[in-house]
C-alpha atoms as an extended CHARMM CRD file, in Angstrom:
* protein
*
       238  EXT
         1         1  MET       CA             10.8210000000      208.1290000000       25.4540000000  PROA      1               0.0000000000
         2         2  ILE       CA              8.6410000000      206.3200000000       27.9640000000  PROA      2               0.0000000000
         3         3  ASP       CA             10.6470000000      204.2390000000       30.4190000000  PROA      3               0.0000000000
         4         4  LEU       CA              9.1370000000      202.1300000000       33.1950000000  PROA      4               0.0000000000
         5         5  GLN       CA             11.6360000000      200.2970000000       35.3730000000  PROA      5               0.0000000000
         6         6  ASN       CA             10.4460000000      197.5070000000       37.6830000000  PROA      6               0.0000000000
         7         7  VAL       CA              7.1150000000      199.2630000000       38.2010000000  PROA      7               0.0000000000
         8         8  THR       CA              4.6040000000      197.6600000000       40.5360000000  PROA      8               0.0000000000
         9         9  LYS       CA              1.1650000000      198.8300000000       41.6160000000  PROA      9               0.0000000000
        10        10  HSD       CA             -0.6890000000      197.0500000000       44.4210000000  PROA      10              0.0000000000
        11        11  TYR       CA             -4.0470000000      197.9800000000       45.8960000000  PROA      11              0.0000000000
        12        12  GLN       CA             -4.9870000000      197.0000000000       49.4390000000  PROA      12              0.0000000000
        13        13  LEU       CA             -8.6650000000      196.2090000000       49.6430000000  PROA      13              0.0000000000
        14        14  SER       CA            -10.7020000000      195.5700000000       52.7650000000  PROA      14              0.0000000000
        15        15  GLY       CA             -9.2410000000      192.9740000000       55.0800000000  PROA      15              0.0000000000
        16        16  ASP       CA             -6.1060000000      191.2610000000       53.8140000000  PROA      16              0.0000000000
        17        17  VAL       CA             -7.0390000000      191.3010000000       50.1250000000  PROA      17              0.0000000000
        18        18  LEU       CA             -4.1420000000      192.5740000000       47.9930000000  PROA      18              0.0000000000
        19        19  VAL       CA             -4.7090000000      193.2970000000       44.3070000000  PROA      19              0.0000000000
        20        20  LYS       CA             -1.5440000000      193.1270000000       42.2170000000  PROA      20              0.0000000000
        21        21  ALA       CA             -2.6930000000      195.3170000000       39.3330000000  PROA      21              0.0000000000
        22        22  VAL       CA              0.7630000000      195.7150000000       37.7720000000  PROA      22              0.0000000000
        23        23  GLU       CA              3.6950000000      193.5250000000       38.7290000000  PROA      23              0.0000000000
        24        24  ASN       CA              7.3310000000      194.4260000000       38.0220000000  PROA      24              0.0000000000
        25        25  ALA       CA              6.6900000000      196.0180000000       34.6220000000  PROA      25              0.0000000000
        26        26  ASN       CA              9.6310000000      197.0290000000       32.4480000000  PROA      26              0.0000000000
        27        27  PHE       CA              8.4490000000      198.9880000000       29.4470000000  PROA      27              0.0000000000
        28        28  LYS       CA             10.3600000000      201.1990000000       27.0200000000  PROA      28              0.0000000000
        29        29  VAL       CA              8.7870000000      203.0680000000       24.1400000000  PROA      29              0.0000000000
        30        30  VAL       CA             10.9140000000      205.1850000000       21.8280000000  PROA      30              0.0000000000
        31        31  ASP       CA              9.5250000000      208.3170000000       20.2270000000  PROA      31              0.0000000000
        32        32  GLY       CA              7.1490000000      207.7270000000       17.3210000000  PROA      32              0.0000000000
        33        33  GLU       CA              6.0290000000      204.1900000000       18.1730000000  PROA      33              0.0000000000
        34        34  PHE       CA              2.3990000000      203.0340000000       18.0870000000  PROA      34              0.0000000000
        35        35  VAL       CA              2.2310000000      200.4650000000       20.8750000000  PROA      35              0.0000000000
        36        36  LEU       CA             -0.7880000000      198.2150000000       21.3900000000  PROA      36              0.0000000000
        37        37  ILE       CA             -1.2260000000      196.5620000000       24.7900000000  PROA      37              0.0000000000
        38        38  VAL       CA             -3.7250000000      193.7330000000       24.5360000000  PROA      38              0.0000000000
        39        39  GLY       CA             -5.3160000000      191.9590000000       27.4750000000  PROA      39              0.0000000000
        40        40  ARG       CA             -8.5650000000      190.8090000000       28.9610000000  PROA      40              0.0000000000
        41        41  SER       CA            -10.6640000000      192.9880000000       31.2470000000  PROA      41              0.0000000000
        42        42  GLY       CA             -9.0300000000      193.2460000000       34.6640000000  PROA      42              0.0000000000
        43        43  SER       CA             -5.5490000000      192.3920000000       33.4150000000  PROA      43              0.0000000000
        44        44  GLY       CA             -4.0670000000      195.7260000000       34.5660000000  PROA      44              0.0000000000
        45        45  LYS       CA             -4.0670000000      197.6370000000       31.2770000000  PROA      45              0.0000000000
        46        46  THR       CA             -5.8360000000      200.7740000000       32.5190000000  PROA      46              0.0000000000
        47        47  THR       CA             -3.6690000000      200.8980000000       35.6430000000  PROA      47              0.0000000000
        48        48  LEU       CA             -0.5830000000      200.7160000000       33.4460000000  PROA      48              0.0000000000
        49        49  LEU       CA             -1.7670000000      203.6930000000       31.3740000000  PROA      49              0.0000000000
        50        50  SER       CA             -2.4820000000      205.6510000000       34.5550000000  PROA      50              0.0000000000
        51        51  LEU       CA              1.0530000000      204.9240000000       35.7610000000  PROA      51              0.0000000000
        52        52  ILE       CA              2.5710000000      206.1010000000       32.4580000000  PROA      52              0.0000000000
        53        53  GLY       CA              0.4720000000      209.2660000000       32.4980000000  PROA      53              0.0000000000
        54        54  GLY       CA              1.2630000000      210.1840000000       36.0860000000  PROA      54              0.0000000000
        55        55  LEU       CA             -2.3110000000      209.7170000000       37.2750000000  PROA      55              0.0000000000
        56        56  THR       CA             -1.4350000000      206.8350000000       39.6010000000  PROA      56              0.0000000000
        57        57  ARG       CA              1.6190000000      206.6340000000       41.8490000000  PROA      57              0.0000000000
        58        58  PRO       CA              3.4750000000      203.3200000000       41.6320000000  PROA      58              0.0000000000
        59        59  THR       CA              3.9180000000      201.1920000000       44.7240000000  PROA      59              0.0000000000
        60        60  SER       CA              7.5260000000      200.7520000000       43.6350000000  PROA      60              0.0000000000
        61        61  GLY       CA              9.6940000000      201.3520000000       40.5860000000  PROA      61              0.0000000000
        62        62  LYS       CA             10.4570000000      204.3230000000       38.3630000000  PROA      62              0.0000000000
        63        63  VAL       CA              8.2730000000      206.0130000000       35.7280000000  PROA      63              0.0000000000
        64        64  ALA       CA             10.1730000000      208.3510000000       33.4010000000  PROA      64              0.0000000000
        65        65  VAL       CA              8.9460000000      210.3220000000       30.4000000000  PROA      65              0.0000000000
        66        66  ASP       CA             11.5230000000      212.1820000000       28.3190000000  PROA      66              0.0000000000
        67        67  ASP       CA             14.1270000000      211.2920000000       30.9820000000  PROA      67              0.0000000000
        68        68  ILE       CA             12.0820000000      212.9600000000       33.7080000000  PROA      68              0.0000000000
        69        69  ASP       CA             11.0250000000      210.8600000000       36.6980000000  PROA      69              0.0000000000
        70        70  ILE       CA              7.4920000000      212.2320000000       36.9440000000  PROA      70              0.0000000000
        71        71  TRP       CA              7.1020000000      211.3090000000       40.6060000000  PROA      71              0.0000000000
        72        72  THR       CA              9.9920000000      213.5910000000       41.5820000000  PROA      72              0.0000000000
        73        73  LEU       CA              7.9510000000      216.5820000000       40.3640000000  PROA      73              0.0000000000
        74        74  ARG       CA              5.7740000000      218.7300000000       42.5950000000  PROA      74              0.0000000000
        75        75  ASP       CA              2.0070000000      218.5020000000       42.0370000000  PROA      75              0.0000000000
        76        76  SER       CA              1.9200000000      221.7420000000       40.0420000000  PROA      76              0.0000000000
        77        77  GLN       CA              4.8580000000      220.5990000000       37.9030000000  PROA      77              0.0000000000
        78        78  GLN       CA              3.1820000000      217.2490000000       37.2900000000  PROA      78              0.0000000000
        79        79  SER       CA             -0.0370000000      218.9260000000       36.1720000000  PROA      79              0.0000000000
        80        80  LYS       CA              1.8580000000      221.1920000000       33.7820000000  PROA      80              0.0000000000
        81        81  PHE       CA              3.8880000000      218.2670000000       32.4630000000  PROA      81              0.0000000000
        82        82  ARG       CA              0.7710000000      216.1980000000       31.7550000000  PROA      82              0.0000000000
        83        83  ALA       CA             -1.0590000000      219.1180000000       30.1490000000  PROA      83              0.0000000000
        84        84  GLU       CA              1.7920000000      219.8680000000       27.7720000000  PROA      84              0.0000000000
        85        85  LYS       CA              3.2210000000      216.4180000000       27.0350000000  PROA      85              0.0000000000
        86        86  ILE       CA              0.4160000000      213.8650000000       27.3110000000  PROA      86              0.0000000000
        87        87  GLY       CA             -3.0400000000      213.5350000000       25.8040000000  PROA      87              0.0000000000
        88        88  PHE       CA             -5.5240000000      211.1330000000       27.3770000000  PROA      88              0.0000000000
        89        89  VAL       CA             -8.3580000000      209.2810000000       25.6590000000  PROA      89              0.0000000000
        90        90  PHE       CA            -10.3980000000      207.5560000000       28.3460000000  PROA      90              0.0000000000
        91        91  GLN       CA            -12.6870000000      204.5830000000       27.7980000000  PROA      91              0.0000000000
        92        92  ILE       CA            -15.6960000000      206.7410000000       28.6750000000  PROA      92              0.0000000000
        93        93  PRO       CA            -15.5610000000      210.0200000000       26.7080000000  PROA      93              0.0000000000
        94        94  SER       CA            -16.6180000000      212.0590000000       29.7930000000  PROA      94              0.0000000000
        95        95  LEU       CA            -17.6180000000      215.1070000000       27.7780000000  PROA      95              0.0000000000
        96        96  ILE       CA            -19.1330000000      217.9430000000       29.7970000000  PROA      96              0.0000000000
        97        97  PRO       CA            -22.8440000000      217.8210000000       28.9260000000  PROA      97              0.0000000000
        98        98  THR       CA            -23.4810000000      221.5590000000       29.3420000000  PROA      98              0.0000000000
        99        99  MET       CA            -20.6780000000      222.5320000000       26.9450000000  PROA      99              0.0000000000
       100       100  THR       CA            -20.7630000000      222.4710000000       23.1570000000  PROA      100             0.0000000000
       101       101  VAL       CA            -18.4970000000      220.2150000000       21.1330000000  PROA      101             0.0000000000
       102       102  MET       CA            -16.2410000000      223.1750000000       20.3540000000  PROA      102             0.0000000000
       103       103  ASP       CA            -15.9360000000      224.1030000000       24.0380000000  PROA      103             0.0000000000
       104       104  ASN       CA            -15.2940000000      220.4960000000       25.0720000000  PROA      104             0.0000000000
       105       105  VAL       CA            -12.4420000000      220.2230000000       22.5800000000  PROA      105             0.0000000000
       106       106  SER       CA            -10.9870000000      223.5780000000       23.6830000000  PROA      106             0.0000000000
       107       107  LEU       CA            -11.0960000000      222.7010000000       27.3870000000  PROA      107             0.0000000000
       108       108  PRO       CA             -7.4890000000      221.4050000000       27.7690000000  PROA      108             0.0000000000
       109       109  THR       CA             -6.1080000000      224.8330000000       26.8780000000  PROA      109             0.0000000000
       110       110  MET       CA             -7.1730000000      225.9720000000       30.3560000000  PROA      110             0.0000000000
       111       111  PHE       CA             -4.3750000000      223.8090000000       31.7850000000  PROA      111             0.0000000000
       112       112  ALA       CA             -1.5820000000      224.7020000000       29.3820000000  PROA      112             0.0000000000
       113       113  GLN       CA             -0.3810000000      227.9510000000       27.8440000000  PROA      113             0.0000000000
       114       114  ARG       CA             -1.0420000000      228.0600000000       24.1310000000  PROA      114             0.0000000000
       115       115  LYS       CA              0.0930000000      230.7550000000       21.7220000000  PROA      115             0.0000000000
       116       116  GLU       CA             -2.0120000000      229.8370000000       18.7240000000  PROA      116             0.0000000000
       117       117  ASN       CA             -5.6790000000      230.6730000000       18.2510000000  PROA      117             0.0000000000
       118       118  VAL       CA             -7.6910000000      228.2310000000       20.3550000000  PROA      118             0.0000000000
       119       119  GLY       CA            -10.7980000000      228.3050000000       18.1650000000  PROA      119             0.0000000000
       120       120  GLU       CA             -8.7860000000      227.7510000000       15.0030000000  PROA      120             0.0000000000
       121       121  ARG       CA             -6.9680000000      224.7930000000       16.5510000000  PROA      121             0.0000000000
       122       122  ALA       CA            -10.2030000000      223.2340000000       17.8520000000  PROA      122             0.0000000000
       123       123  LEU       CA            -11.9030000000      223.5600000000       14.4610000000  PROA      123             0.0000000000
       124       124  LYS       CA             -8.9090000000      222.0020000000       12.7220000000  PROA      124             0.0000000000
       125       125  LEU       CA             -9.0880000000      219.0020000000       15.0540000000  PROA      125             0.0000000000
       126       126  LEU       CA            -12.8320000000      218.6310000000       14.5670000000  PROA      126             0.0000000000
       127       127  GLU       CA            -12.1980000000      218.6020000000       10.8130000000  PROA      127             0.0000000000
       128       128  LEU       CA             -9.6000000000      215.8820000000       11.3930000000  PROA      128             0.0000000000
       129       129  VAL       CA            -12.1280000000      213.6560000000       13.1880000000  PROA      129             0.0000000000
       130       130  GLY       CA            -14.9020000000      214.4830000000       10.7110000000  PROA      130             0.0000000000
       131       131  LEU       CA            -17.0960000000      216.5670000000       13.0150000000  PROA      131             0.0000000000
       132       132  SER       CA            -16.5940000000      220.1470000000       11.8600000000  PROA      132             0.0000000000
       133       133  GLN       CA            -20.3580000000      220.4040000000       11.3110000000  PROA      133             0.0000000000
       134       134  LYS       CA            -21.0200000000      219.6040000000       15.0030000000  PROA      134             0.0000000000
       135       135  THR       CA            -19.2510000000      222.5510000000       16.6410000000  PROA      135             0.0000000000
       136       136  ASP       CA            -22.4170000000      223.8870000000       18.2970000000  PROA      136             0.0000000000
       137       137  ALA       CA            -23.9020000000      220.5010000000       19.1980000000  PROA      137             0.0000000000
       138       138  TYR       CA            -24.0250000000      219.1540000000       22.7500000000  PROA      138             0.0000000000
       139       139  PRO       CA            -22.7940000000      215.6770000000       23.7730000000  PROA      139             0.0000000000
       140       140  ALA       CA            -26.3370000000      214.3230000000       24.1960000000  PROA      140             0.0000000000
       141       141  GLN       CA            -26.9560000000      215.0850000000       20.5300000000  PROA      141             0.0000000000
       142       142  LEU       CA            -24.0820000000      212.8740000000       19.3890000000  PROA      142             0.0000000000
       143       143  SER       CA            -23.7920000000      209.1330000000       18.8500000000  PROA      143             0.0000000000
       144       144  VAL       CA            -21.3460000000      207.1300000000       20.9760000000  PROA      144             0.0000000000
       145       145  GLY       CA            -18.9150000000      207.0060000000       18.0690000000  PROA      145             0.0000000000
       146       146  GLN       CA            -19.1130000000      210.7700000000       17.5910000000  PROA      146             0.0000000000
       147       147  GLN       CA            -18.5350000000      211.3590000000       21.2960000000  PROA      147             0.0000000000
       148       148  LYS       CA            -15.3980000000      209.2190000000       21.1250000000  PROA      148             0.0000000000
       149       149  ARG       CA            -14.1340000000      211.2430000000       18.1710000000  PROA      149             0.0000000000
       150       150  VAL       CA            -14.7260000000      214.4670000000       20.1040000000  PROA      150             0.0000000000
       151       151  ALA       CA            -12.7700000000      212.9660000000       23.0260000000  PROA      151             0.0000000000
       152       152  LEU       CA             -9.9470000000      212.1410000000       20.6310000000  PROA      152             0.0000000000
       153       153  ALA       CA             -9.8950000000      215.7070000000       19.3010000000  PROA      153             0.0000000000
       154       154  ARG       CA             -9.8810000000      217.0260000000       22.8760000000  PROA      154             0.0000000000
       155       155  ALA       CA             -6.8920000000      214.8330000000       23.7360000000  PROA      155             0.0000000000
       156       156  LEU       CA             -4.9410000000      216.3870000000       20.8520000000  PROA      156             0.0000000000
       157       157  MET       CA             -5.8260000000      220.0020000000       21.6520000000  PROA      157             0.0000000000
       158       158  ASN       CA             -2.5100000000      220.8460000000       23.3300000000  PROA      158             0.0000000000
       159       159  ASN       CA             -0.5760000000      219.0050000000       20.5990000000  PROA      159             0.0000000000
       160       160  PRO       CA              0.8650000000      216.4410000000       23.0330000000  PROA      160             0.0000000000
       161       161  LYS       CA              3.9310000000      214.4130000000       22.1790000000  PROA      161             0.0000000000
       162       162  ILE       CA              2.3420000000      211.2920000000       23.6780000000  PROA      162             0.0000000000
       163       163  LEU       CA             -1.2130000000      209.9970000000       23.3120000000  PROA      163             0.0000000000
       164       164  LEU       CA             -2.5010000000      207.4430000000       25.8280000000  PROA      164             0.0000000000
       165       165  ALA       CA             -5.7120000000      205.7360000000       24.7140000000  PROA      165             0.0000000000
       166       166  ASP       CA             -7.7810000000      203.4360000000       26.9380000000  PROA      166             0.0000000000
       167       167  GLU       CA            -10.0760000000      201.1900000000       24.8840000000  PROA      167             0.0000000000
       168       168  PRO       CA            -11.0080000000      203.9630000000       22.3950000000  PROA      168             0.0000000000
       169       169  THR       CA            -13.0580000000      201.5360000000       20.2800000000  PROA      169             0.0000000000
       170       170  SER       CA            -15.0410000000      199.8080000000       23.0250000000  PROA      170             0.0000000000
       171       171  ASP       CA            -18.8320000000      199.6440000000       22.5550000000  PROA      171             0.0000000000
       172       172  LEU       CA            -18.5470000000      200.5030000000       18.8600000000  PROA      172             0.0000000000
       173       173  ASP       CA            -19.7980000000      198.6310000000       15.8240000000  PROA      173             0.0000000000
       174       174  LYS       CA            -17.2300000000      197.2870000000       13.3690000000  PROA      174             0.0000000000
       175       175  ALA       CA            -17.5790000000      200.1470000000       10.8930000000  PROA      175             0.0000000000
       176       176  THR       CA            -17.0910000000      202.8290000000       13.5630000000  PROA      176             0.0000000000
       177       177  GLU       CA            -14.2440000000      200.8630000000       15.1280000000  PROA      177             0.0000000000
       178       178  LEU       CA            -12.4980000000      200.8980000000       11.7440000000  PROA      178             0.0000000000
       179       179  GLU       CA            -13.0220000000      204.6680000000       11.4670000000  PROA      179             0.0000000000
       180       180  ILE       CA            -11.4520000000      205.2440000000       14.8930000000  PROA      180             0.0000000000
       181       181  MET       CA             -8.4650000000      203.0020000000       14.1490000000  PROA      181             0.0000000000
       182       182  ASN       CA             -7.8740000000      204.7090000000       10.8090000000  PROA      182             0.0000000000
       183       183  LEU       CA             -7.8990000000      208.0130000000       12.6820000000  PROA      183             0.0000000000
       184       184  MET       CA             -5.4120000000      206.6560000000       15.2000000000  PROA      184             0.0000000000
       185       185  GLN       CA             -3.1020000000      205.6020000000       12.3900000000  PROA      185             0.0000000000
       186       186  GLN       CA             -3.3900000000      209.0170000000       10.7590000000  PROA      186             0.0000000000
       187       187  ILE       CA             -2.6580000000      210.7890000000       14.0440000000  PROA      187             0.0000000000
       188       188  HSD       CA              0.3620000000      208.5560000000       14.5340000000  PROA      188             0.0000000000
       189       189  SER       CA              1.8100000000      209.1640000000       11.0740000000  PROA      189             0.0000000000
       190       190  ASP       CA              1.0010000000      212.8810000000       10.8510000000  PROA      190             0.0000000000
       191       191  GLY       CA              2.7210000000      213.7440000000       14.1500000000  PROA      191             0.0000000000
       192       192  PRO       CA              4.8620000000      211.8580000000       14.2860000000  PROA      192             0.0000000000
       193       193  ARG       CA              3.3610000000      211.0730000000       17.6650000000  PROA      193             0.0000000000
       194       194  THR       CA              3.9330000000      208.3300000000       20.2000000000  PROA      194             0.0000000000
       195       195  ILE       CA              0.7550000000      206.3750000000       20.9470000000  PROA      195             0.0000000000
       196       196  VAL       CA              0.1810000000      203.7850000000       23.6450000000  PROA      196             0.0000000000
       197       197  MET       CA             -3.2320000000      202.2010000000       23.2960000000  PROA      197             0.0000000000
       198       198  VAL       CA             -4.7830000000      199.4200000000       25.3560000000  PROA      198             0.0000000000
       199       199  THR       CA             -7.5280000000      197.1370000000       24.1250000000  PROA      199             0.0000000000
       200       200  HSD       CA             -9.1140000000      193.7700000000       24.8050000000  PROA      200             0.0000000000
       201       201  ASN       CA             -9.6050000000      193.2530000000       21.0630000000  PROA      201             0.0000000000
       202       202  LEU       CA             -6.7840000000      191.1490000000       19.6590000000  PROA      202             0.0000000000
       203       203  ASP       CA             -7.8540000000      191.9860000000       16.0880000000  PROA      203             0.0000000000
       204       204  LEU       CA             -6.6240000000      195.5660000000       16.6080000000  PROA      204             0.0000000000
       205       205  ALA       CA             -3.0590000000      194.5360000000       17.4150000000  PROA      205             0.0000000000
       206       206  LYS       CA             -2.1740000000      194.6180000000       13.7040000000  PROA      206             0.0000000000
       207       207  TYR       CA             -2.3890000000      198.4320000000       13.7700000000  PROA      207             0.0000000000
       208       208  GLY       CA              0.5700000000      198.7560000000       16.1180000000  PROA      208             0.0000000000
       209       209  THR       CA              4.2800000000      199.0130000000       15.4100000000  PROA      209             0.0000000000
       210       210  GLN       CA              4.7800000000      196.7860000000       18.4390000000  PROA      210             0.0000000000
       211       211  VAL       CA              2.4640000000      194.6890000000       20.5700000000  PROA      211             0.0000000000
       212       212  HSD       CA              2.5160000000      193.8000000000       24.2510000000  PROA      212             0.0000000000
       213       213  ARG       CA              0.3540000000      191.3310000000       26.1070000000  PROA      213             0.0000000000
       214       214  MET       CA             -0.9190000000      191.8900000000       29.6370000000  PROA      214             0.0000000000
       215       215  ALA       CA             -2.3260000000      189.1580000000       31.8520000000  PROA      215             0.0000000000
       216       216  ASN       CA             -2.7130000000      189.1040000000       35.6360000000  PROA      216             0.0000000000
       217       217  GLY       CA             -0.6830000000      192.3050000000       35.9620000000  PROA      217             0.0000000000
       218       218  ILE       CA              2.2690000000      190.9260000000       33.9800000000  PROA      218             0.0000000000
       219       219  LEU       CA              3.3720000000      192.8320000000       30.8720000000  PROA      219             0.0000000000
       220       220  GLU       CA              5.4210000000      191.3020000000       28.0810000000  PROA      220             0.0000000000
       221       221  GLU       CA              6.2560000000      192.1880000000       24.4980000000  PROA      221             0.0000000000
       222       222  VAL       CA              5.1550000000      189.6500000000       21.9120000000  PROA      222             0.0000000000
       223       223  GLY       CA              5.9370000000      189.0680000000       18.2700000000  PROA      223             0.0000000000
       224       224  MET       CA              3.4370000000      189.6510000000       15.5170000000  PROA      224             0.0000000000
       225       225  ASP       CA              3.6090000000      185.9600000000       14.6440000000  PROA      225             0.0000000000
       226       226  SER       CA              2.0040000000      185.0630000000       17.9750000000  PROA      226             0.0000000000
       227       227  LEU       CA             -1.1600000000      187.1200000000       17.4360000000  PROA      227             0.0000000000
       228       228  GLY       CA             -3.1120000000      184.1680000000       16.0870000000  PROA      228             0.0000000000
       229       229  SER       CA             -2.1250000000      181.8190000000       18.8850000000  PROA      229             0.0000000000
       230       230  SER       CA             -4.9750000000      180.2030000000       20.8030000000  PROA      230             0.0000000000
       231       231  ASP       CA             -3.2000000000      180.8770000000       24.1000000000  PROA      231             0.0000000000
       232       232  PHE       CA             -2.2960000000      184.5170000000       23.3820000000  PROA      232             0.0000000000
       233       233  PHE       CA             -3.9520000000      185.6720000000       26.6130000000  PROA      233             0.0000000000
       234       234  GLY       CA             -2.2280000000      182.9970000000       28.6250000000  PROA      234             0.0000000000
       235       235  GLU       CA             -5.3030000000      180.8000000000       28.6600000000  PROA      235             0.0000000000
       236       236  ARG       CA             -5.4720000000      177.9110000000       26.2340000000  PROA      236             0.0000000000
       237       237  THR       CA             -8.8030000000      177.4750000000       24.5330000000  PROA      237             0.0000000000
       238       238  PRO       CA            -10.2750000000      173.9640000000       24.4460000000  PROA      238             0.0000000000
């Protein structure tokens, strides 16, 4: 389970400028959910994912994963916890350009002990995302959509219980977006695996088992019947 209790994250910029990226968030996700967090750019979605994944320390509040307060762990324990429990899909794939697709996918095993054959696992994941024929290719030889699928395979390499995905369909055409979302659904159902995905695209909310809205750092759960509302993002359209 993911459990955020009264979590706040503020950033102090130059002078007296205070950015309230996340404000008093309470967020519980039980195992096996596929949660979509929808909000405009700058609403605090990426910061929220970073807080859940232990990449950003909260200004206040508690972040617990599987009943473990991750900010009570030492740095080495945190790194091990993330490597074994959480897979990250970042908005920019950030593949290492000098490494092949196979090596990029295998990379997370350097940070977690794995008993199974690394190459076999990597190939299985590349088959899952439809890129088994690209094992020896380099990132520059791939399309943006293919790079995102490699990043998704990489995030699953250590078989994490939780997948955190930051705008995995951004900058994609409709057909490729559909491919990625179908993959996300398959990954969710095959696990079963808990997925928390953030997006600015309201049309993708239908893929989730629950939907939250984020605006101006405020997070709230919403019902499926509100997805078509003109003021979903907290801003009424004319």
